[in-house]
N, C-alpha and C positions, 0 to 999 in steps of 0.2 A: 479744768476749769482752778485744780488746783495750781498750777505751773501759773494763770493769772493771777492767784488770788497772793502767791508768795512773791511775784513781780511789783505790783499792785501796793500791794499795805506797805512794803519797808521804800518806795517813793514817799507814798502818803505822809508815813512820818518822820520826824526830821530827829531822831535820837540813836541810842542804838540798843534799846529795851526789846522796837517790834522787830527789827529785823534777826536780833539773836533770839528770840522764841518763835520764829519764822525758822530760822535754822536749826535750833535745837530739836523743836517737836513736829516740824513735817518734813523739813528737807533732808536732815540727817539721818533719822528713821528711813527717809525711801531709799537714799542713795545705799544703806546697808541690806534693805532687804533684798533689793534687786541687785548686789553688786556689785554695781557699778562707782564705787565710792573713789579709788582710787585714778580712777581713766576721768571723772567729772570734775574730780579735785584738780588736776592737770591741766584740763581743759578751760577750767575755770580761771585758773592762773595766768595762763601762757593767751585768755582773754582779757581780762579786768588788767594786766599787767603795767605796758603801755600808759595806759588811762589812767591807771593808779598814779604812776608814777608822775604823770603830770599834772596832774590836780594837787596832788602833796608838794610838788615845787610851788607853784604858784598860790599855793594856799599861804602855805609855809613863810614865806617870803614876799607876800601880797598885801597877805590881808592886816590891818590895823587890828594893834591890840595893845593892851596894858601891860602883859608879862613878857619881857626881851628874852628870848633865851640864847640867842647868838645875833650877829649881828657881820653880813656877808656884802662888804662896801655897804651902798646907799640903802642896803634892805636892811628889815629886823625881824629874824625870826621870832615869831610869839605864841603861846599857850594857845591862844584863841585862833592861829591858821592853823598848827597841829590836832587842834580838836574837828577843826571844820571837817579838813583832808580826812583822818581819819572815821567822820564820820559817814563821807561822800565815799571812799574805797570800799568800807564794812557794808556799802547796802551794794555795792558794784556786785564783793563779790559774793555777796546770799543772792542777787539778782539771775548773776554767771550758774551760779552752782544750780538753783532751779531749772536753768532754758535746758542746762545738760542733763539733767535729772530728767526733764520731758522728751530730749531728743533721743533720749538714750535706751529710751522706755517706752517710746510709742511708736509702731510699729506704721509705715507711712501711708500702707494700703489700708490699714484698719483704719485711720484719719481723712483717711479721702471717704473712704464710705461711709462714716457715719456721721461726716459734716452735710453731705451732700443728701443722707437719710433724714437729717434735722434743717432741709430744705434750700442748704447754702448753693450756689452755684456752681456748677459741678468746674466750671472753670475756674474759682479760686481756688475751688478745696484742692484741684489738681496741682496748682501753683504752690499752694503751702505743702501739699505730700515730695511737689520736685524740691521745694526749696531745703525743707529738714534731708535730700536723700541726696543733693547735688555734694556738698563737703568730701561725707565721707567715699559718694562713686568718684569723686576727683581722685583722694587721695589714695583708693584702690587702685587707680587706672595709673599713676603718679609711678608705685613701686613696683607696678608690672613694666612699665617702660623702662624703669630705672636697672630693673633686672634685667630684660632684654637686652641692653645695653651693655651692660657690664658683662654679660654673657659676650659682649662684639669685641671687648678691649679696651669701653670709656671708662675714664678713671672718675670715678664719683666721691671718695673717699680719701682722697690725695692731701696737697697742700691746696691753699683758700684759691692759690689761681688756679689749678686744675678744675675746684667742685665749680669755680665761672666759668671756664669756658665749657664745663658741661652742662649748665642750664639751658642751652639753647635744644642741644641734639635730646633733652626728657621735655621740657616746654612744646616743643614743635608737637612733638606727635601725642603728647596728653593733651592738648586743645583739638588735633584736628580729630583726636579718637572722641573726644564729648562731642562735638559738635556732630559728630557720626553716628555718634548715640539719641541726638536732639533727633536728628532726620528719621534713624529708624523707630525709634520710639511715636513720633505725628505718624510713622504710616501706620504703626498699630493701631494709633486711637481714631485714625480714618479707616482702618477695617473695620472697627469694632461698633462704630456709627457716634463717635464720640461728639458730636455735631449735631444729632438728628435731635429736630425740638419736642419739648411732651417732658413729660416726666418718666424719668425710667424704673423700670421694676426691680432692684435690688433681690439676688438672690443670697446675698450673706448681709450677717448684720454682726459688727462684736456684741457681748454680751453687755448689758445692761441693767443690772437688777436693782429692785425696790430701793437696798441700801444704797446702793448708787446714786441714786436718783438724789435721795434723803440728803445724802451728804454734798452733793453740790449746790442744791438749797440753802442747806444753812451755810456752807462758804461763801454763797452769794449774801445773803443776809449779815453773815459778821464783816462782809468786807464793805458791802451798802452802810450799816448802822456804827460803822471804826471812821469809813468817811466823811457822812452827816456829821457826826460828833468832833471830830477835826473840823471842820469848815466851821461848825458855828459855835468853835468853843465850850463846848461842853465838858470834852472830857481835857484838864488840862494838859498840856505838854510833856510829854513823855521823855527821861531820860536819854 
């Protein structure tokens, strides 16, 4: 729920104040407490950088405005375009940080069990957990394949040409190994009666205290109030 609020609220806002509040009051303390700040920032930068550069170029050079910073051929870079690009990129960075915090602190097994306990389809819960677990598992497999290929004399750290030649020997075993893992996991699920109809009796569930439930409801109420007041124009546009 915290991840949902931290992604929906910045999207619904139009300025800097709400994303800054989400970042300073929720995301940043969570990163510090979890001890994953450096990893999360690096992941968020890598994810948002291509989109941020594209948004900046299109917005700065393509958005009309009365204050021109400089000209590039027939295009005028305006202050209004720069402001729009900064607002979009800042929101994207906060979203990426919130999702990185969620992914790095949420155990897939706990997520699957809790979603199923709350009535979500077991297939949907398993798909959500598999999505969270897919990228780290693939990265670990690539590292293992890379180490094995280096032991066999493959040059993966030389020139650009050598690295390009090493892509296929790395990609082939990684993809085949991933497909093998999918088949193995499918067989394990079938052996555990994953497709059995009816409600299953879970032997374990993550802890869920009264304070956590209260915090979730307060977050939902605060988000709904913010979205409703923004849609109805009760609250003036925040800077």
